[in-house]
C-alpha positions in Angstrom: -78.9 11.3 0.2 -77.4 10.3 3.7 -76.4 7.4 4.9 -76.7 7.1 8.5 -74.5 4.1 11.0 -72.5 2.3 8.3 -70.7 0.2 10.8 -73.6 -1.2 11.4 -73.6 -3.5 8.4 -69.7 -3.8 9.0 -69.9 -5.2 11.9 -73.2 -7.4 11.2 -70.6 -8.8 8.2 -68.0 -9.1 10.9 -70.6 -11.4 12.7 -71.8 -13.5 10.0 -68.3 -14.3 9.3 -67.2 -15.0 12.1 -70.1 -17.1 13.0 -69.3 -18.8 10.2 -65.7 -19.5 10.8 -67.6 -21.6 13.9 -69.2 -23.5 12.3 -67.4 -24.7 10.1 -64.6 -25.5 12.3 -67.6 -27.5 14.5 -67.7 -30.1 11.1 -66.8 -33.2 11.6 -64.5 -33.5 8.9 -63.5 -36.9 7.2 -60.1 -37.1 6.3 -60.2 -41.2 4.1 -61.9 -40.5 0.6 -61.7 -43.5 -1.7 -62.0 -42.6 -5.4 -62.6 -45.9 -8.1 -62.5 -45.4 -11.4 -64.0 -47.6 -13.2 -62.1 -49.8 -16.4 -63.7 -47.6 -20.0 -62.8 -45.0 -17.3 -59.5 -46.4 -17.6 -59.2 -46.9 -20.9 -60.4 -43.4 -22.4 -57.8 -41.9 -19.9 -54.9 -43.8 -22.0 -56.6 -43.3 -25.1 -56.2 -39.7 -24.0 -53.1 -40.1 -23.4 -52.0 -41.9 -25.9 -53.6 -39.2 -28.5 -51.1 -35.9 -26.0 -48.2 -38.1 -26.8 -48.6 -38.9 -30.2 -49.9 -35.2 -30.8 -46.6 -34.3 -28.7 -44.4 -35.9 -30.9 -46.3 -34.4 -33.9 -45.2 -30.3 -32.7 -41.7 -32.2 -32.3 -41.5 -33.2 -35.6 -43.2 -30.4 -37.0 -40.8 -28.0 -34.8 -37.6 -29.4 -36.2 -38.9 -29.6 -39.1 -39.3 -25.9 -39.4 -35.2 -25.5 -37.6 -34.0 -27.3 -40.3 -35.9 -25.1 -43.3 -37.6 -28.4 -44.9 -41.7 -27.4 -43.6 -43.9 -27.0 -47.0 -46.8 -25.4 -46.6 -49.1 -27.1 -49.9 -50.8 -23.5 -50.4 -53.2 -24.9 -53.0 -55.1 -27.4 -49.4 -55.4 -23.8 -47.1 -57.0 -22.6 -49.9 -59.3 -25.3 -50.3 -60.0 -25.3 -46.6 -60.3 -21.1 -46.7 -62.8 -21.7 -49.6 -65.0 -24.3 -47.5 -65.2 -21.9 -44.6 -66.5 -19.5 -46.5 -69.3 -21.5 -48.1 -70.8 -22.8 -45.2 -70.3 -19.5 -43.7 -72.1 -17.6 -45.8 -75.8 -19.9 -45.5 
């Protein structure tokens, strides 16, 4: 297969980009934007922040327990969870 005049496609792409840039700069842009968050949205945001704070505290506690060598894993709970997982996934 022979392709003739490959420059034509390239130049048309460049011209399209130039025209696009010109039209984008000529549009008026509003400098002001207003966002209002509902009271329910604020409640959700506060709840998420509270959960993140609690999670962060729990992670710090676990890190400290691991560093102190006092962290204990209950193997029976892990085994129960593994069995439940495999029972649910084999159905």
